[in-house]
C-alpha positions in Angstrom: -28.4 -6.2 -2.3 -27.8 -4.7 0.9 -27.0 -0.6 0.9 -23.7 0.8 1.9 -24.3 2.1 4.6 -26.2 -0.9 5.9 -23.3 -3.1 5.4 -21.2 -4.3 8.6 -18.3 -2.1 8.4 -15.2 -1.4 11.0 -12.2 0.6 11.4 -8.9 0.3 13.0 -6.7 3.3 13.6 -2.8 2.1 14.2 -0.1 4.1 15.5 3.0 3.4 13.3 5.6 5.5 11.9 6.0 3.1 9.0 1.9 3.8 8.0 2.8 4.3 4.3 5.5 1.1 3.7 2.3 -1.2 5.4 -0.3 0.0 3.3 2.1 -0.6 0.1 3.3 -3.8 1.5 -0.5 -4.8 2.0 -1.9 -4.1 -0.9 1.2 -5.6 -3.0 0.7 -8.8 -1.2 -2.6 -9.5 -1.0 -2.4 -8.0 -5.0 -1.0 -11.1 -6.5 -4.2 -12.9 -5.4 -6.9 -10.2 -5.6 -8.1 -6.8 -6.9 -5.5 -4.1 -5.0 -4.2 -0.4 -6.1 -2.7 2.2 -4.2 -1.9 5.9 -4.5 0.9 7.7 -2.1 -1.6 7.7 0.7 -4.5 5.7 -0.1 -5.1 2.4 -0.5 -7.6 -0.4 -1.8 -8.0 -4.0 -1.5 -11.3 -6.3 -2.9 -11.5 -9.3 -1.1 -14.4 -10.2 -3.5 -17.7 -8.7 -1.5 -15.5 -7.3 1.0 -13.6 -4.4 0.8 -10.6 -2.8 2.5 -10.1 0.7 2.4 -6.5 2.1 3.6 -6.1 5.9 4.7 -1.6 6.2 5.3 -2.4 10.4 4.8 -2.2 11.4 8.6 1.5 11.4 9.8 2.2 8.1 12.3 -1.1 6.2 11.7 -2.6 4.0 9.3 -6.2 3.9 9.6 -7.7 0.7 7.4 -11.7 0.5 7.3 -13.1 -2.6 6.1 -16.7 -3.3 4.8 -18.5 -7.2 4.6 -21.7 -8.3 3.4 -22.1 -10.0 7.0 -21.1 -9.9 10.4 -19.2 -13.2 10.0 -17.4 -12.2 6.6 -16.5 -8.9 8.3 -14.8 -10.9 11.2 -13.3 -13.0 8.9 -11.3 -10.3 6.9 -10.1 -8.6 10.2 -8.7 -11.5 11.1 -6.7 -12.0 7.7 -5.9 -8.0 7.5 -4.2 -8.2 11.2 -2.7 -11.4 10.6 -1.0 -10.2 7.8 0.2 -6.4 9.3 1.4 -8.1 12.3 3.4 -10.2 10.3 4.4 -7.4 8.2 5.2 -5.1 11.3 7.3 -7.9 13.3 9.6 -5.5 14.5 6.7 -3.3 15.9 4.1 -3.8 18.7 1.5 -2.9 16.5 -2.2 -2.5 18.7 -5.1 -3.3 16.1 -8.4 -3.0 17.8 -11.2 -2.7 15.5 -14.2 -0.5 16.1 -17.6 -1.2 14.3 -20.4 0.2 12.9 -23.3 -0.2 10.5 
């Protein structure tokens, strides 16, 4: 089993005045098929071995941190989360850039 600190992960910080709304919308949407929960400022979605942590505690910023077992799995979940967020925010031109780290 891989230590959590060595698992591939990535972070995106998305500027949007609707950070909290999008966090809740993502959690509710994915919560129909996978384990998802949220509080007033944080959310967590478990896609099997891939984890998505959301933070809307900073004004006008949605921070998303992803963890996966492998680089291909990480890239796949980056794509899924980004596509859904862009679809939910169709009235905004969101800039989503993933920054990877191990």
